[in-house]
C-alpha positions as CSV (number, residue, x, y, z in Angstrom):
1,X,-18.2,23.4,-0.8
2,X,-16.8,20.2,-2.3
3,X,-13.9,20.3,-4.5
4,X,-13.3,17.3,-6.7
5,X,-9.6,16.3,-7.1
6,X,-8.3,15.7,-10.7
7,X,-5.4,13.7,-11.9
8,X,-2.2,15.7,-11.6
9,X,0.2,13.2,-13.1
10,X,0.2,9.5,-14.0
11,X,2.9,7.0,-13.1
12,X,2.6,3.9,-15.2
13,X,3.6,0.6,-13.6
14,X,6.8,-1.1,-15.1
15,X,7.7,-4.9,-14.9
16,X,10.3,-5.7,-12.6
17,X,11.0,-8.5,-9.9
18,X,11.9,-8.5,-6.2
19,X,12.7,-11.1,-3.4
20,X,14.1,-14.2,-4.8
21,X,12.8,-13.4,-8.4
22,X,9.1,-12.7,-8.0
23,X,7.6,-10.9,-10.9
24,X,5.6,-7.8,-10.2
25,X,4.8,-4.5,-11.6
26,X,6.0,-1.3,-9.7
27,X,4.3,2.1,-10.2
28,X,5.2,4.6,-7.2
29,X,8.9,3.8,-6.3
30,X,10.2,2.8,-9.5
31,X,13.2,5.0,-8.5
32,X,14.2,6.6,-5.3
33,X,13.2,10.1,-6.6
34,X,10.6,12.3,-5.4
35,X,9.1,12.5,-8.8
36,X,8.2,8.8,-8.7
37,X,7.0,8.8,-4.9
38,X,4.1,10.8,-3.2
39,X,4.9,11.7,0.5
40,X,4.4,9.7,2.5
41,X,4.0,7.0,0.0
42,X,7.3,5.5,-1.0
43,X,6.4,2.4,-3.3
44,X,3.5,0.3,-4.7
45,X,3.9,-3.2,-6.1
46,X,1.2,-5.3,-7.8
47,X,2.1,-9.0,-8.1
48,X,-0.2,-10.9,-10.4
49,X,0.5,-14.4,-12.0
50,X,-1.1,-17.9,-12.7
51,X,2.4,-19.1,-13.3
52,X,4.1,-20.6,-10.2
53,X,7.7,-19.9,-11.6
54,X,6.8,-16.1,-11.4
55,X,6.4,-16.4,-7.5
56,X,7.3,-19.6,-6.0
57,X,10.6,-18.4,-4.8
58,X,8.8,-15.8,-2.6
59,X,10.6,-13.2,-0.5
60,X,13.1,-15.1,1.7
61,X,14.5,-13.2,5.0
62,X,15.4,-9.7,4.3
63,X,15.6,-6.4,6.5
64,X,13.8,-3.3,6.7
65,X,14.3,0.0,8.7
66,X,12.4,3.3,9.0
67,X,8.9,2.6,7.3
68,X,5.8,0.5,7.0
69,X,4.9,-2.2,4.7
70,X,1.3,-3.1,3.9
71,X,0.5,-6.3,2.0
72,X,-3.0,-6.8,0.7
73,X,-3.7,-10.2,-0.9
74,X,-6.4,-10.8,-3.4
75,X,-5.7,-14.4,-4.5
76,X,-3.4,-17.0,-3.2
77,X,-1.6,-17.4,0.1
78,X,1.7,-16.2,1.7
79,X,3.2,-16.9,5.2
80,X,4.8,-14.1,7.1
81,X,7.8,-14.8,9.7
82,X,10.0,-12.3,11.5
83,X,12.7,-12.1,13.9
84,X,10.1,-11.2,16.5
85,X,8.6,-14.7,16.3
86,X,5.5,-13.6,14.7
87,X,3.9,-15.8,12.0
88,X,1.1,-14.8,9.9
89,X,-0.9,-16.6,7.1
90,X,-1.9,-14.0,4.6
91,X,-5.0,-15.4,2.5
92,X,-7.5,-13.8,0.0
93,X,-8.7,-10.4,1.1
94,X,-6.3,-10.2,4.1
95,X,-3.8,-7.7,5.0
96,X,-0.3,-7.9,6.7
97,X,0.6,-4.4,8.3
98,X,4.2,-4.4,9.4
99,X,5.9,-1.3,11.0
100,X,9.7,-1.7,10.6
101,X,10.7,0.9,13.0
102,X,14.4,0.5,14.0
103,X,14.6,-2.9,12.2
104,X,13.0,-6.0,11.4
105,X,14.0,-9.1,9.4
106,X,11.2,-11.0,8.0
107,X,10.1,-13.4,5.1
108,X,7.1,-13.7,2.9
109,X,6.8,-17.2,1.3
110,X,4.1,-18.5,-0.9
111,X,2.0,-21.3,0.6
112,X,0.9,-22.8,-2.7
113,X,2.6,-24.7,-5.6
114,X,0.2,-23.7,-8.2
115,X,-2.8,-21.4,-9.0
116,X,-3.0,-17.6,-9.0
117,X,-1.0,-15.4,-6.6
118,X,-2.3,-11.8,-6.7
119,X,-2.0,-8.8,-4.4
120,X,-0.2,-5.6,-3.6
121,X,2.6,-4.3,-1.4
122,X,2.5,-0.6,-0.4
123,X,5.5,1.1,1.4
124,X,4.5,4.1,3.8
125,X,7.2,6.4,5.2
126,X,7.7,7.2,9.0
127,X,8.6,10.6,10.4
128,X,12.0,10.8,11.7
129,X,10.6,10.8,15.4
130,X,9.2,7.3,14.6
131,X,11.8,5.7,12.6
132,X,13.7,4.0,15.4
133,X,10.7,2.9,17.4
134,X,10.2,-0.8,18.1
135,X,9.1,-3.1,15.3
136,X,5.5,-4.1,15.1
137,X,3.3,-6.5,13.2
138,X,-0.5,-7.0,12.6
139,X,-2.3,-9.8,10.8
140,X,-5.6,-8.6,9.7
141,X,-7.9,-11.4,8.2
142,X,-10.3,-10.7,5.4
143,X,-13.5,-10.8,7.5
144,X,-12.0,-8.1,9.8
145,X,-12.1,-5.7,6.9
146,X,-15.6,-3.8,6.8
147,X,-17.4,-3.0,3.6
148,X,-19.8,-0.6,2.4
149,X,-22.4,-1.6,-0.1
150,X,-23.5,1.2,-2.3
151,X,-25.7,1.8,-5.3
152,X,-23.3,0.5,-8.0
153,X,-20.4,0.3,-5.9
154,X,-18.6,-1.8,-2.9
155,X,-15.9,-0.3,-0.8
156,X,-13.6,-2.3,1.4
157,X,-12.1,-0.1,4.1
158,X,-8.7,-1.3,5.0
159,X,-7.4,1.7,6.8
160,X,-9.1,5.0,7.9
161,X,-12.6,6.0,8.3
162,X,-15.2,6.4,5.4
163,X,-18.7,7.8,5.5
164,X,-20.9,7.5,2.3
165,X,-24.6,7.6,1.7
166,X,-25.5,7.4,5.4
167,X,-23.2,4.6,6.1
168,X,-19.8,4.7,8.1
169,X,-17.0,2.2,8.3
170,X,-13.8,2.2,10.2
171,X,-11.0,0.2,8.9
172,X,-8.9,-2.0,11.3
173,X,-6.2,0.5,11.1
174,X,-7.8,3.9,12.0
175,X,-6.9,7.0,14.1
176,X,-9.3,5.7,17.0
177,X,-7.7,2.2,17.5
178,X,-4.4,2.2,15.7
179,X,-3.1,5.8,15.6
180,X,-0.5,6.6,12.9
181,X,1.1,10.0,12.3
182,X,0.2,9.7,8.5
183,X,-3.3,8.8,9.2
184,X,-3.7,6.7,6.2
185,X,-6.8,5.9,4.1
186,X,-6.7,2.8,2.2
187,X,-9.8,1.8,0.2
188,X,-10.5,-1.0,-2.4
189,X,-13.3,0.3,-4.6
190,X,-15.5,-2.2,-6.7
191,X,-17.7,-0.4,-9.3
192,X,-20.3,-2.0,-11.5
193,X,-20.6,-0.9,-15.0
194,X,-20.9,2.9,-15.7
195,X,-21.1,3.7,-12.0
196,X,-20.2,6.8,-10.3
197,X,-18.9,7.3,-6.7
198,X,-17.8,10.3,-4.7
199,X,-15.4,9.5,-2.1
200,X,-14.4,12.1,0.5
201,X,-10.7,12.6,1.2
202,X,-9.0,15.0,3.6
203,X,-7.9,18.3,2.1
204,X,-4.2,18.7,2.2
205,X,-3.6,14.9,2.3
206,X,-1.6,13.3,-0.6
207,X,-3.7,11.0,-2.6
208,X,-3.6,8.5,-5.4
209,X,-5.6,5.8,-7.1
210,X,-4.4,2.7,-8.8
211,X,-6.5,0.8,-11.3
212,X,-6.1,-2.8,-11.5
213,X,-9.2,-4.1,-13.3
214,X,-11.5,-2.6,-16.0
215,X,-11.7,1.1,-17.0
216,X,-12.2,4.1,-14.9
217,X,-11.9,8.0,-15.0
218,X,-11.3,10.4,-12.0
219,X,-12.6,14.1,-12.6
220,X,-13.4,13.0,-16.2
221,X,-9.9,12.0,-17.0
222,X,-9.1,8.3,-17.8
223,X,-6.7,6.4,-15.5
224,X,-4.7,3.7,-17.4
225,X,-4.9,0.1,-16.4
226,X,-2.0,-0.6,-13.9
227,X,-1.2,2.9,-13.5
228,X,-1.1,5.2,-10.5
229,X,-3.0,8.5,-10.9
230,X,-1.5,11.1,-8.5
231,X,-4.3,13.5,-7.4
232,X,-4.2,17.2,-6.8
233,X,-5.8,18.9,-3.7
234,X,-9.4,18.8,-3.0
235,X,-11.9,17.2,-0.5
236,X,-13.2,14.5,-2.6
237,X,-12.4,11.9,-5.4
238,X,-15.1,11.4,-8.1
239,X,-14.6,8.1,-9.8
240,X,-16.7,6.7,-12.9
241,X,-16.3,3.3,-14.2
242,X,-16.3,2.2,-17.9
243,X,-18.8,-0.2,-19.4
244,X,-17.1,-3.2,-17.9
245,X,-16.8,-1.8,-14.3
246,X,-13.6,-1.2,-12.5
247,X,-11.6,-2.2,-9.4
248,X,-9.1,0.2,-8.0
249,X,-7.2,1.1,-4.9
250,X,-7.7,4.7,-3.5
251,X,-5.0,5.8,-1.0
252,X,-4.5,8.9,0.9
253,X,-2.4,10.1,4.0
254,X,-1.0,13.1,5.8
255,X,2.4,14.0,4.1
256,X,5.5,14.1,6.4
257,X,7.4,16.9,4.8
258,X,10.9,15.6,5.6
259,X,13.7,14.7,3.5
260,X,13.9,11.0,2.3
261,X,17.3,8.9,2.0
262,X,16.7,5.5,0.7
263,X,19.0,2.5,0.1
264,X,17.1,-0.5,-0.7
265,X,15.0,-1.7,2.1
266,X,16.4,1.1,4.4
267,X,14.5,4.5,4.2
268,X,15.9,7.2,6.7
269,X,16.3,11.0,6.4
270,X,20.0,11.3,5.9
271,X,22.9,9.6,4.0
272,X,24.6,9.1,7.4
273,X,21.5,7.4,9.0
274,X,21.6,5.1,6.0
275,X,25.2,4.2,6.5
276,X,24.4,3.4,10.0
277,X,21.5,1.2,9.0
278,X,23.7,-0.7,6.8
279,X,26.5,-1.1,9.3
280,X,23.9,-2.3,12.0
281,X,22.5,-4.8,9.5
282,X,25.9,-6.3,8.7
283,X,27.0,-6.2,12.4
284,X,23.8,-7.9,13.6
285,X,22.6,-4.8,15.4
286,X,19.6,-3.8,13.2
287,X,17.0,-5.5,15.4
288,X,18.6,-4.7,18.8
289,X,16.3,-3.0,21.3
């Protein structure tokens, strides 16, 4: 029997900046507290500007340890470079999925001097047993992301598997080909005006939605624009768009259930592990195999 999820709490995004001054809006992860996170999701940023001064300085080389970053581009171009020698061009509709593991030093720099830069960066935690595994990087072009065309809706499946109205799609990151302990589901929903879609989501998984265009409600409750709606438990999410349609992200994942200790770009389980991460970075050992 289907049990629709409802919005348990709303985390409104707030303006902030990161990198070398890139202006963005942060919902999950505004502060390093459980009240503003959702296990295993640590942070969600939306960057969106037509003004080059808001993004041109980009994200110069910086470290990470203990989690994964997922960058999803809607408009504009950025280039990824890391200490492993990986280089990736992230264009409209593309995704960069990076596992920091024991340590990575990378940069994400704009490849444009004008026009719109728009997209999202999501941080997903790793369990203690995987925090010190080797770093990894995957560049996923837009045409590698499957889409389901439905009555009144289009769904891009970035991660996980989705079955709707007799159609099935597996994202480029899924449990069959790219196994992850958190088993993430990452969907980009495009709804036509006054449309309804029921999306199956595994019961017991943490889930939230982020509305970035138009108007929408979940379980009959309005989700504010540029806000994250944290959902209660259930096995489906019923989304209805307003009169102008809607675009929103829907994310779910298996919770880890471990303590989280965070200091900036390092996410571990204890204060001692954080201190070791900082010492390793300062001593040039962060990325040592």
